[in-house]
C-alpha positions in Angstrom: -223.2 -18.5 117.3 -223.9 -16.7 120.6 -222.0 -19.4 122.6 -218.7 -18.6 120.7 -216.1 -16.0 121.7 -216.6 -12.5 120.3 -213.6 -12.9 118.0 -214.9 -16.2 116.6 -218.3 -14.6 116.1 -216.7 -11.9 114.0 -214.8 -14.5 112.0 -218.0 -16.5 111.3 -219.8 -13.2 110.3 -216.9 -12.3 108.0 -217.0 -15.8 106.3 -220.7 -15.5 105.8 -220.5 -12.0 104.4 -217.7 -13.1 102.0 -219.8 -16.0 100.8 -222.8 -13.8 100.3 -220.7 -11.4 98.3 -219.5 -14.2 96.0 -223.1 -15.5 95.6 -224.2 -12.1 94.5 -221.4 -12.0 92.0 -222.4 -15.4 90.6 -226.1 -14.5 90.4 -225.8 -11.4 88.4 -226.7 -11.3 84.8 -223.2 -11.7 83.4 -221.3 -13.8 85.9 -217.7 -14.3 84.8 -215.5 -17.4 84.9 -213.1 -15.5 87.1 -215.8 -14.9 89.7 -216.4 -18.7 90.0 -212.6 -19.4 90.2 -212.1 -16.8 92.9 -215.0 -18.3 94.9 -213.5 -21.8 94.5 -210.1 -20.5 95.6 -211.6 -18.8 98.7 -213.5 -22.0 99.7 -210.3 -24.1 99.2 -208.4 -21.7 101.4 -211.2 -21.8 104.1 -211.1 -25.6 103.9 -207.3 -25.7 104.4 -207.6 -23.3 107.3 -210.3 -25.5 108.9 -208.2 -28.6 108.4 -205.1 -27.0 109.9 -207.0 -25.8 113.0 -208.5 -29.3 113.4 -205.1 -30.9 113.4 -203.7 -28.2 115.7 -206.5 -28.9 118.1 -205.7 -32.6 118.0 -209.0 -33.7 116.6 -209.0 -36.7 114.3 -212.6 -37.9 114.2 -214.3 -37.4 110.9 -217.3 -35.1 111.0 -219.9 -33.7 108.5 -217.9 -30.5 108.2 -215.0 -32.5 106.7 -217.2 -33.2 103.6 -219.3 -30.0 103.5 -216.4 -27.9 102.1 -215.7 -30.4 99.4 -219.3 -30.6 98.5 -219.6 -26.8 98.2 -216.6 -26.7 95.9 -218.1 -29.4 93.8 -221.3 -27.5 93.7 -219.6 -24.3 92.6 -217.6 -26.1 89.9 -220.9 -27.7 88.6 -222.5 -24.3 88.4 -219.5 -22.9 86.5 -219.5 -25.8 84.1 -223.2 -25.4 83.4 -222.5 -21.8 82.5 -219.2 -22.2 80.7 -219.6 -25.7 79.1 -217.3 -25.0 76.2 -214.3 -24.1 78.4 -211.9 -27.1 78.3 -209.5 -25.5 80.8 -212.3 -25.3 83.4 -213.2 -28.9 82.8 -209.6 -30.0 83.4 -209.4 -27.9 86.6 -212.5 -29.7 87.8 -211.1 -33.1 86.9 -207.9 -32.3 88.8 -210.0 -31.3 91.8 -211.9 -34.5 91.7 -208.7 -36.5 91.6 -207.2 -34.5 94.5 -210.2 -35.1 96.7 -210.6 -38.8 95.6 -214.2 -38.1 94.3 -214.3 -41.0 92.0 -218.0 -40.8 91.1 -217.9 -37.1 90.4 -214.7 -37.6 88.4 -216.3 -40.4 86.3 -219.4 -38.3 85.6 -217.4 -35.2 84.7 -215.2 -37.2 82.4 -218.2 -38.6 80.6 -219.7 -35.1 80.2 -216.4 -33.7 79.0 -216.0 -36.4 76.4 -219.4 -35.7 75.1 -218.5 -32.0 74.7 -215.0 -32.4 73.5 -214.8 -35.7 71.5 -211.9 -34.5 69.4 -209.6 -33.9 72.4 -207.1 -36.8 72.6 -205.9 -35.9 76.1 -209.4 -36.4 77.5 -209.7 -39.9 75.9 -206.3 -40.8 77.4 -207.2 -39.4 80.8 -210.5 -41.4 80.8 -208.7 -44.6 79.8 -206.1 -44.0 82.5 -208.8 -43.4 85.1 -210.5 -46.7 84.1 -207.2 -48.6 84.1 -205.7 -47.3 87.3 -208.6 -46.2 89.5 -211.3 -48.6 88.5 -208.9 -51.5 87.7 -210.7 -52.2 84.5 -208.3 -52.8 81.5 -211.2 -53.8 79.2 -213.0 -50.5 79.9 -209.8 -48.6 79.3 -209.3 -50.4 76.0 -212.9 -49.6 74.9 -212.4 -46.0 75.7 -209.1 -45.8 73.7 -210.7 -47.6 70.7 -213.6 -45.2 70.8 -211.3 -42.2 70.9 -209.3 -43.6 68.0 -212.5 -44.2 66.0 -213.6 -40.6 66.6 -210.2 -39.0 66.0 -209.0 -41.2 63.2 -205.5 -41.1 61.8 -204.8 -37.5 62.9 -204.0 -38.4 66.5 -200.5 -39.9 66.9 -200.7 -39.4 70.6 -203.8 -41.6 70.9 -202.2 -44.3 68.9 -199.0 -44.2 71.0 -201.0 -44.4 74.2 -203.1 -47.2 72.9 -200.1 -49.3 72.0 -198.7 -48.6 75.5 -202.0 -49.8 77.0 -201.9 -53.0 74.9 -198.3 -53.7 75.8 
């Protein structure tokens, strides 16, 4: 850090201090979902700033720092999901983040865990089948997921039946 300009040193110190403050908030006895979401938003903004500065400088080579920000956000989401397992909205936000970063393995694992926790949520079954069909190019796996969702939700889910018929057609 001593080889950087003084303004850059101050910026690095400010980033480290902000991360430390967020970590203290998350480690307290009663961490809140909002604390996790603010930390995630902060890290996403930092990642966007880093990406913009990289393109402005004309750098195109992929480095370890390109993945470090994404990994940190995944880690924060995982911590939040361990603490707030029953929050479907948080699960959906994480699934959206996995899609936006093309993290297929993390998306697949998160979908499986979410389906275990929320087997009566038709939208998750449809999302899982869609992921299998379009991302993994596996229509048989999508069919199995839809049939399993129908078995668990029975006659009460018209949405699942509609999507299943669309899949078959």
